[in-house]
C-alpha positions in Angstrom: 119.4 96.7 114.5 119.1 100.3 113.4 115.6 101.4 112.2 116.7 101.7 108.5 117.9 98.1 108.6 114.5 96.9 110.0 112.6 98.9 107.3 114.8 97.5 104.5 114.5 94.0 105.8 110.7 94.4 106.0 110.5 95.8 102.5 112.8 93.0 101.1 110.0 90.4 101.2 107.3 90.4 98.4 104.6 89.1 100.8 105.2 92.0 103.2 105.2 94.5 100.4 101.8 93.0 99.3 100.4 93.3 102.8 101.5 97.0 102.8 99.8 97.5 99.5 96.6 96.0 100.9 96.8 98.4 103.8 97.4 101.3 101.5 94.2 100.3 99.6 92.2 100.2 102.8 93.6 100.8 106.3 92.3 99.1 109.4 92.2 95.5 108.2 92.0 92.5 110.5 94.3 89.5 110.3 91.5 87.5 108.8 91.0 90.0 106.0 94.7 90.0 105.2 95.0 86.3 105.5 92.4 85.7 102.9 94.4 87.7 100.3 97.6 85.7 100.6 98.4 82.1 100.0 99.8 81.2 103.4 98.8 80.2 106.9 97.4 82.5 109.5 100.6 82.0 111.5 102.7 83.0 108.5 100.7 86.2 108.0 101.1 86.9 111.7 104.9 86.6 111.5 105.0 89.0 108.5 102.8 91.5 110.3 105.0 91.3 113.4 108.1 92.1 111.4 106.2 95.0 109.7 105.2 96.3 113.2 108.8 96.0 114.5 109.9 98.1 111.5 107.2 100.7 112.3 105.5 100.2 108.9 102.3 98.8 110.5 100.5 100.0 113.6 98.0 97.6 115.2 95.2 98.7 117.4 92.8 96.5 119.4 89.1 97.3 118.8 86.9 95.0 120.8 87.8 91.4 120.0 89.7 92.4 116.8 93.1 93.7 116.1 93.1 96.3 113.3 96.3 96.9 111.2 97.1 100.3 109.8 99.8 101.4 107.4 102.4 103.9 108.8 104.1 105.5 105.7 106.5 107.6 107.8 109.4 105.1 107.8 109.2 104.7 104.0 109.3 108.5 103.6 112.3 108.7 105.9 114.1 106.0 103.7 113.2 108.0 100.6 114.5 111.3 102.1 117.7 109.7 103.4 118.6 107.3 100.6 116.9 108.4 97.4 116.3 112.2 97.5 119.9 113.2 98.2 121.2 111.0 95.4 118.8 112.3 92.7 118.9 116.0 93.6 122.1 116.8 91.7 120.9 115.0 88.6 117.5 116.7 88.6 119.2 120.1 89.2 121.5 119.4 86.2 118.6 118.4 84.0 116.6 121.5 85.0 119.6 123.8 84.3 120.0 122.1 80.9 116.3 122.6 80.2 116.4 126.3 81.2 119.5 126.8 79.1 118.1 125.2 76.0 114.7 126.9 76.4 116.3 130.2 77.1 117.8 130.2 73.6 114.4 130.1 72.1 112.8 133.5 70.9 
């Protein structure tokens, strides 16, 4: 599956988006910390984290006996640049041109 597909699949689930929001608030959370914030089993949270890791949205690092999870925003930015930016550029340029034209008529 191409990387974009993995990222879109990962972002399609509200629980996974919530886990990403938690990591955005504070990086380096353990599974136990994340598990206490969602209404699901430890195993369920582990499955969601695994999918997020496969998509490259979460990076895990062992520290002693704990595994810490960190947000990796790069895949989201790549999706933005590839799928959002290019489709909005023309509209924004047109609006800026219109603004400049309208404001240019003012004394």
